[in-house]
C-alpha positions in Angstrom: 59.1 -73.0 50.1 57.0 -75.6 48.4 57.0 -74.4 44.9 60.8 -73.9 44.7 61.6 -77.5 43.6 59.4 -77.2 40.9 60.7 -73.9 39.8 64.1 -75.0 39.8 63.2 -78.3 37.9 61.6 -76.2 35.1 64.5 -73.8 34.8 67.0 -76.8 34.8 64.7 -78.5 32.1 64.7 -75.2 30.1 68.3 -74.5 30.4 69.3 -78.3 29.5 67.1 -78.1 26.2 68.8 -74.9 25.2 72.1 -76.2 26.0 72.5 -79.4 24.0 69.7 -79.0 21.6 68.0 -82.4 22.7 64.2 -82.2 22.9 62.6 -81.5 26.1 60.7 -84.3 28.1 57.5 -85.2 26.7 55.2 -83.7 29.4 57.3 -81.4 31.6 59.1 -79.7 28.8 56.0 -78.6 26.8 54.5 -77.3 30.0 57.4 -75.1 30.8 57.5 -73.6 27.3 53.9 -72.7 27.3 54.2 -71.1 30.7 57.1 -69.1 29.6 55.3 -68.0 26.5 52.2 -66.8 28.5 54.8 -64.9 30.9 56.2 -63.2 27.8 52.9 -62.4 26.3 51.7 -61.1 29.5 54.8 -58.7 29.9 54.3 -57.6 26.1 50.7 -56.8 27.0 51.5 -55.0 30.1 54.2 -52.9 28.0 51.6 -52.2 25.3 48.7 -51.5 27.5 49.8 -47.9 28.5 50.4 -47.2 24.7 46.8 -48.4 24.0 45.4 -46.5 26.6 47.1 -43.2 25.5 46.1 -43.7 22.0 42.4 -44.3 23.2 42.5 -41.2 25.0 43.9 -39.2 22.3 41.4 -40.6 19.8 38.8 -40.1 22.1 39.6 -36.5 22.9 39.8 -35.9 19.2 36.4 -37.2 18.7 34.9 -35.2 21.5 36.9 -32.2 20.3 35.8 -32.6 16.8 32.1 -33.1 17.7 32.3 -30.1 20.0 33.8 -28.0 17.2 31.0 -29.2 14.9 28.3 -28.3 17.3 29.8 -24.9 18.0 30.0 -24.3 14.4 26.5 -25.8 13.3 24.5 -25.0 16.4 23.3 -21.6 14.9 22.6 -23.0 11.3 19.6 -24.7 9.9 19.9 -26.6 6.5 17.7 -28.6 4.4 18.0 -30.6 1.2 14.3 -30.1 0.2 14.9 -26.8 -1.6 14.8 -25.9 -5.3 15.5 -22.7 -7.6 12.3 -20.8 -8.4 11.5 -18.0 -10.4 9.0 -16.3 -12.8 7.9 -18.3 -15.9 5.4 -16.2 -17.9 3.1 -18.1 -20.2 2.9 -16.5 -23.6 -0.5 -16.9 -25.8 -1.9 -14.9 -28.6 -5.0 -12.9 -28.2 -6.3 -13.5 -31.8 -7.0 -16.3 -34.1 -5.1 -17.1 -37.2 -2.2 -18.9 -39.0 1.3 -18.3 -37.7 3.2 -16.9 -40.8 6.5 -16.0 -38.9 8.4 -17.5 -35.9 11.2 -15.1 -34.7 12.5 -17.2 -31.9 13.8 -20.5 -31.2 14.2 -22.7 -28.2 16.3 -21.4 -25.2 16.9 -18.0 -26.9 17.4 -15.1 -24.8 14.9 -12.2 -25.6 14.4 -8.7 -24.3 11.1 -6.9 -23.4 9.4 -5.8 -26.6 11.2 -8.2 -29.2 8.7 -9.8 -31.6 8.1 -13.6 -30.9 5.4 -14.8 -33.7 3.5 -13.0 -36.6 -0.2 -14.2 -37.1 -1.6 -13.6 -40.7 -3.1 -10.1 -40.5 -5.0 -9.9 -43.9 -8.5 -10.4 -42.1 -7.8 -7.8 -39.4 -6.7 -5.4 -42.2 -9.9 -5.7 -43.8 -11.7 -5.2 -40.6 -9.9 -2.1 -40.1 -10.7 -0.7 -43.3 -14.6 -1.6 -42.9 -14.5 -0.1 -39.5 -13.0 3.2 -41.0 -15.7 3.3 -43.5 -18.4 2.9 -40.9 -16.8 5.8 -38.9 -16.8 8.2 -41.8 -20.5 7.3 -42.7 -21.6 8.0 -39.1 -19.7 11.2 -38.7 -21.5 12.5 -41.9 -24.8 11.8 -40.6 -23.8 13.2 -37.1 -22.7 16.7 -38.8 -25.8 16.7 -40.7 -28.0 16.2 -37.9 -25.9 18.7 -36.0 -26.8 21.5 -38.8 -30.4 20.3 -38.8 -30.7 21.0 -34.9 -28.9 24.4 -35.2 -31.4 25.5 -38.0 -34.3 24.0 -35.9 -33.5 26.1 -32.9 -33.8 29.1 -35.0 -36.9 28.0 -37.2 -38.9 26.4 -34.5 -39.6 29.6 -32.5 -40.0 31.6 -35.8 -42.6 29.1 -37.0 -44.5 29.4 -33.7 -44.4 33.4 -33.8 -45.8 33.2 -37.7 -48.6 30.8 -36.7 -49.5 33.5 -34.2 -49.5 36.1 -36.7 -51.5 34.1 -39.1 -54.0 33.3 -36.3 -54.3 37.1 -35.7 -54.8 37.9 -39.3 -57.2 35.1 -39.8 -59.3 36.4 -36.9 -59.0 39.9 -38.3 -60.4 38.7 -41.5 -63.4 36.9 -39.7 -64.3 40.1 -38.0 -64.5 42.1 -41.3 -66.4 39.1 -42.9 -68.7 39.1 -39.7 -69.2 42.7 -40.2 -69.9 42.5 -44.0 -72.4 39.6 -43.4 -74.2 41.4 -40.6 -74.5 44.5 -43.0 -75.8 42.6 -45.8 -78.3 40.8 -43.6 -79.6 44.1 -42.1 -80.2 45.7 -45.5 -83.8 45.6 -47.0 -84.0 43.6 -50.1 -84.3 46.7 -52.5 -81.0 47.9 -51.1 -79.0 44.8 -51.7 -79.1 41.7 -53.8 -79.1 37.9 -52.9 -75.9 37.6 -54.7 -74.1 40.0 -52.3 -75.8 38.2 -49.5 -74.3 34.9 -50.5 -70.9 36.4 -51.2 -70.9 37.8 -47.6 -72.0 34.5 -46.3 -69.2 32.7 -48.3 -66.7 35.3 -47.1 -67.8 34.7 -43.6 -67.3 31.1 -43.8 -64.2 31.3 -45.4 -62.8 33.5 -42.6 -64.0 31.1 -40.0 -62.0 28.4 -41.9 -59.0 30.4 -42.3 -59.1 31.1 -38.3 -59.4 27.3 -37.4 -56.6 26.6 -39.9 -54.3 29.2 -38.2 -55.2 27.9 -34.8 -54.3 24.3 -35.8 -51.0 25.5 -37.1 -50.4 27.6 -33.9 -50.9 24.4 -31.7 -48.7 22.4 -34.1 -45.9 24.8 -33.8 -46.4 25.5 -30.2 -44.1 22.9 -28.5 -41.0 24.6 -29.6 -38.9 23.3 -26.7 -40.0 19.7 -27.4 -39.2 20.0 -31.1 -35.7 21.3 -30.2 -35.2 18.5 -27.7 -36.4 16.1 -30.3 -33.5 17.2 -32.9 -31.1 17.2 -29.9 -31.9 13.7 -29.1 -31.4 12.8 -32.7 -28.1 14.4 -32.6 -27.1 12.5 -29.3 -28.3 9.3 -31.1 -26.0 9.8 -34.0 -23.2 10.8 -31.7 -23.7 7.4 -29.9 -23.3 5.8 -33.5 -20.2 7.9 -34.1 -18.7 6.5 -30.6 -19.6 3.1 -31.4 -17.8 3.3 -34.9 -15.0 4.8 -33.4 -14.7 1.9 -30.7 -15.1 -0.7 -33.6 -12.3 1.0 -35.4 -10.0 0.9 -32.3 -11.0 -2.7 -31.8 -9.9 -3.4 -35.3 -6.7 -1.5 -35.0 -5.9 -3.3 -31.7 -6.7 -6.8 -33.0 -4.4 -6.0 -36.0 -1.4 -5.0 -33.5 -2.1 -8.2 -31.7 -1.2 -10.3 -34.8 2.3 -9.7 -33.6 3.2 -11.2 -30.1 5.9 -9.4 -28.3 8.0 -10.4 -25.3 6.6 -8.8 -22.2 9.9 -8.9 -20.2 13.5 -10.2 -20.6 14.0 -14.0 -20.3 14.6 -17.3 -22.1 12.1 -18.9 -24.3 11.3 -22.2 -22.7 8.7 -25.0 -23.7 8.1 -23.9 -27.0 5.2 -25.7 -28.8 4.4 -23.8 -32.0 5.5 -23.7 -35.5 5.4 -21.8 -38.4 2.0 -22.7 -40.3 0.2 -23.5 -37.1 -3.2 -22.3 -36.3 -3.1 -20.2 -33.1 -6.2 -19.5 -31.0 -6.6 -16.9 -28.0 -5.4 -18.4 -24.8 -3.4 -21.2 -26.4 -0.1 -21.5 -24.6 2.6 -21.4 -27.0 5.8 -21.2 -25.0 7.3 -19.8 -21.6 9.6 -16.8 -20.9 11.7 -17.6 -17.7 12.9 -14.5 -16.2 16.6 -14.0 -15.2 15.6 -13.4 -11.5 16.1 -16.5 -9.8 15.5 -17.2 -6.1 15.5 -20.4 -3.7 12.3 -21.9 -2.3 13.4 -23.9 0.8 10.9 -26.2 2.6 12.1 -26.0 6.3 10.5 -28.2 9.0 8.4 -26.3 11.3 10.8 -27.2 14.0 13.5 -25.4 12.3 11.7 -22.1 12.1 12.0 -21.0 15.7 14.9 -18.6 15.1 14.6 -18.0 11.5 14.1 -14.4 10.5 14.1 -12.5 7.3 17.3 -10.9 6.4 19.4 -13.6 7.7 22.5 -14.9 5.7 22.2 -17.9 3.7 25.0 -20.1 2.0 23.7 -21.9 -0.9 25.0 -25.0 -2.5 23.8 -26.1 -6.1 24.0 -29.8 -6.6 24.2 -29.4 -10.4 27.1 -26.8 -10.2 29.2 -27.5 -7.1 31.7 -24.9 -7.9 29.3 -22.2 -7.6 29.5 -20.1 -4.3 26.1 -18.7 -3.9 25.1 -16.4 -1.2 22.0 -14.9 0.0 19.4 -13.9 2.6 16.0 -14.9 3.8 13.5 -12.9 2.2 10.1 -14.1 3.8 8.4 -16.9 5.2 5.3 -18.2 3.7 2.2 -17.7 5.9 1.0 -21.2 5.6 2.4 -24.8 5.2 2.8 -26.6 1.9 -0.2 -28.9 2.7 -2.6 -26.0 3.6 -2.6 -24.9 -0.1 -2.9 -28.3 -1.6 -6.1 -29.1 -3.7 -7.2 -31.4 -0.8 -5.9 -29.9 2.4 -6.1 -32.2 5.5 -8.9 -32.3 7.7 -7.4 -32.7 11.1 -10.5 -32.4 12.8 -12.1 -35.8 11.5 -11.0 -39.2 11.9 -8.0 -40.4 13.8 -5.4 -37.5 13.9 -1.7 -38.5 13.4 0.9 -35.5 14.0 3.2 -35.2 10.9 6.0 -32.6 10.9 4.8 -29.9 8.3 7.2 -28.0 6.0 6.9 -24.2 5.4 8.3 -22.4 2.3 10.9 -19.9 2.8 11.8 -17.6 0.0 15.6 -17.0 -0.2 17.0 -14.2 -2.3 20.5 -14.7 -4.1 22.7 -11.9 -3.4 26.0 -12.8 -5.1 28.0 -15.7 -6.7 25.8 -16.0 -9.9 27.8 -16.9 -13.1 26.1 -14.8 -16.0 27.4 -17.7 -18.3 25.7 -20.4 -16.2 22.0 -19.5 -16.0 20.3 -21.5 -13.2 17.4 -23.5 -14.5 14.4 -23.4 -12.6 13.6 -26.4 -10.3 17.0 -27.8 -9.7 18.0 -29.0 -6.2 19.9 -26.8 -3.8 21.0 -27.0 -0.2 20.6 -23.8 1.7 22.1 -23.2 5.0 20.7 -20.4 7.1 22.8 -18.7 9.7 20.6 -17.9 12.7 22.9 -15.4 14.3 
């Protein structure tokens, strides 16, 4: 074959150089060594190639298997890092004005419902209470007196009317007698009577007429019996209203005095205190908050994560601040509206250029277990809830 001599020459050259240790020829020797190294490298690569392929196959299989396992484990889960602890923070404010004379709590102190928090100077409110008590006593005395007068009037008014009727009848009888005497005197001849007797009869007649007119006027005056009784009853009702007003003023004074002590409306921790002893407190002025022990999680899931989310599903909760806490809960409810809908300036998608933005919807998650009583969860810290959609 044509290339046999060349191969033999190369082999001969290589063997000679190995036998006596003399350097190979300048051209032929170096080319032969290079070719031999190439053949050795190719053989090495051929030997290594199956192992590399096997390793690559194993690694690929592990990656695919791990990805498949991860997908199988997480395909029924939804998670978000846009979540935080939430709870009730009750704002405490006094309802009366005055200087704070006693401060019974300090920062981050746990209080129970009914515990006193602050005391406001009660002296002015005690004075108001005593004044209201005096006004009520006066109003009650006037009311009692008017009630007695009304009871007497209900008896006297009909009696006065009957008396006026009797006086009118008596006056009419006297008038009849005086008229008869006068007529008798006028009918007598002058020798049978005197002018003095005639004048006396005339005066008696006029006096009897006046008595009839007086009795008739008194009868008219005493005739509206029911109206007079109604008038006294109205005065009684008016004084009764004054008694009720005085009683309401007394109740208000007592209420104001009781409000000089501010009590805790529920159990919780004192937070964000901004009042000190000696400060002047005003109604509605926020002096601190009470954070209730009931804590839940508000998670803002994307709208694309809500397709299979339902109330009652189990939730695993990881707390950034306390990684050792193993919290478990369940989905309580899903807010009927996205977060942007309830902002001060909700978006107006019907105007201008519309750009679709994935909305987030708050989901309330109730914590069922895992809370440590020695580690109260502050409100607003970050958590990562993972909802199991099975």
